[in-house]
N, C-alpha and C positions, 0 to 999 in steps of 0.2 A: 578482557584476555578473548582472541579470537577462535574461531569456531574449530579450529584445524591448528596441529603443531608445524611449524617448518618441515621439522623433517621429514612427516608424512605427505607435503607439499612438493618440496625439492629435495629428488632421493639422488640427484647425479654425483658421480664421484669427484669431477673434476672441479678443482676451485674456482676455477676460471669462469665456468658454467653458473658456478653458487653465488659468484661476487653479483654477475650481471643477471642471475638468476630469473627464469620464468615459470610458472606452474603449469600442471598438465592441459591444461587449457590456452597455454602460451601467453599469458597476461605475467607483468613482472611483479615482482615483490611489493605486496600492501594496494596492490592496483584496486582491490574491491574493498579497500578501508572504507569505514563509513565518513562521510565528511561531514564529520560532527567536531565542535570544540571540547575538547574534554577538560577540566579544570584540575589541575592536579593537586592535592594537597598536602602529598607526601614525597619525599627526596629520596632516594636509593642512592647512595655515593659509592662508587666502586672505583680500588685504586690495585694497580698491578704492573706486571711487565707486559709484554706483548700478548700473553696469553688471554689478557682480558681486554688491551687492546687490539679488539677481533671483530670485522663483521659480523662475526657469526654471533657472538657475544651479544652485542647492541641490538640486532635485528629479534634475536630470541627474545631479550628483555621488553622492548616494544611492542611484543607481540602476545606476551603470554601476561604483563604486566602493566598495563595499559594507566593504571591508577596512581602510579608513581612516576615523579619526574626523574629521569636519571643523569646523575653528574658522573661521566666516567673519566677519572683523571689517569688511567693507564695509560703507560708510554710503553714502546717496544724498546728492551734494553734497560729500562728502569732497576735501579739497585734498592736495594732494602732500606739502605739509610735515607736514600731519596724520598723511597716512600713516608718515611717516617717524618723527615722533615715537611714534606708536601702535605702530608696528612696534619699535622702540627698546626702550621699555617694557616688551612681551608678552615679546621674546625675552630679556631679564632672566629672567623666571618660566619659559619653555620651558625655559631650560637646566638647569633643577633637574630636569625630568623625565626618566624612563630611559626613553625611547622615541625612536623613528626619526619626525622631522620634516620636511616637505618644504612648500618657502614659494611661493606665487604673490603676484606684485605686479603691479597693471595701474594705471600712472600714470594720472589725468585730465589735463584741460588743463591749463596754467599759468596763474596769476596770480588763483587763488581767494582768497588772502589774501596781503598785504602784505609778508608775511616773507617770502615768495618772492624778491621784488623786492631785497631784500638781498643774496642771493646773488653777484651779477653786476654789476660796472659800467657801467651803458648806455652809455658816451660811446665806449665801445669796437666797438659794433654800429651797425649804419644803418638795421634795420627792427625792428619788435616780435618777430616770429618769428625772427627769428635771435638777439633777445637771449633771448627765452623757451628757444629750443632749447638756449642753452648752460645756462640756469637747470635745465633738464630734464637734462643732463649730470652737472651738480652732486648734484642729487636723485638720479641713479641710482648714482652712486660711494657716497653715502650709505648707501643700502639694500644696494647689493652689499656694503660693509663690515660692515654688522650682520648679513645672514645669512652671511657666509662661511664657509666649510666645512660648509655644510647643500646637499641638494640644492636647487635653486631654478630658477624661470623666472619670469624680470622681464620685462616688457613693457609695452605702453600700451595704454587701452580703446579711444578712436576718434580720438586725437590720432596725429601721426606717429611713428613709435621712430626715433629717430636716434642711440641709444647703443650696440646690439647688434642683430645680428640677427634676432634672434625677431619670428613674426609678431603682429600685434596684432590684438585680438579681431573688429575691422571687417572683418577679410581674411575672415573665416569667416561673414559676416553676406549671403550671397547673390551674386545678379549684377548688375552697376550697368554702365549705358552710359555713364558718365559717368566722366572719368578723374582719378584721386586727385590732390588738389594738392600737392605735394612743400612739404615741411617748414613745415606749418600745426600752431601748437602750442595755438589756442585757438579756441575757437568764438563768435561774437559772443553773450557771455552776461554775465553780473556784473557789467555795467560798467567792466570792465577798461580798454578802450579809450576813454571819457569819462576814467576817472580819469589815464590817460597824457598824452591831449590837453591836459587842464587844468595839466599839468606840463608844458608842451611846453619850458622852458627846461632841462629836465634830460633828458627823453627827446625826441630830435632825429630823430624817424621821418615816415618819410611813410604818416600813419594811413589815409589814403584807401584807398591799395593793402593796407595791411594788414588792413583791414576787408573790402575785397575778397576775399582770401584766405582769412580766416575765413568768409563766406559760402559761398564756392566748394565749402569743406569741410561746410559745413552741406548744401547741396545735393547733392555727394557721399553724403552719408550717408543723407540722404533718399530717394535715387534707390534704394538696396537694397532687395532683394525681403523680407529679413526685419529691417527697420528702420521701426518705426512711426512718426507724427507728433513722438513725444516724443523721437525720437532715440534710441530704445533698441533692442535685438535684442527682437522679439516672436514669439518661437516656442524649442522646446528644441533644436533643430538645429545653430544657431549654436553653442552650449556645447556641445553632445556632439562636434561638428568641432574647436572649441576645445580641449577638455580632450585628446581625443585627440592632438592636437599637441603638448601641453604634455607627456604622459608619454611620448610619443617621444622628445622631447627628453631629459626627465629620463634614459631608458634610456643616453642616448650619453654621460653625466655620470659 
């Protein structure tokens, strides 16, 4: 671990400045890194959507946890179904390595692929988010089975975590004056609500209320100190605090 946290060195609020950031002495990120070959004997595997596919996450990890070799398989816009599939394929390979492996999985919003809608029968649910919440539980169970036996931390990026007590990444994004809407599993994007409404004979939901809850979550995200207009964390500190929480939880297992 380096002497200082990145949030203590790079305090600009301009994301463009941070990406090509310089410290208080005018040196770029890691300029003072010791020129020493580090043999890493442990792997930290992370997968999620754009909330983990982030320069802030990668830099924080390399700065704070140099004893781990980071494999970040996160991709912007990645669906939970793709997270499941990629993880299963990668674990087959990783099992052949004689190294310690830690897994971090951060689920995104539900409904980014139609495959997810087949996991649960919609006729048993009265609204979209209740239906999506059950889909997320199924996806969590699948991931849990895939990495069973390995130290792991499974959570969500910005939607509600309804499957275990782990905090979501959004819980570390600073102060908000708004109350987080409960049990919301999709932000109004990707046309998912239009798709469901066009098939109202199958999905008997109150879409006006469902969309309103999704918009409440969007406004809640935008109200945070460290979330920008694109609905993403815009600084190092959220990831520093989040990863600190991840490793504290891993120590308990």
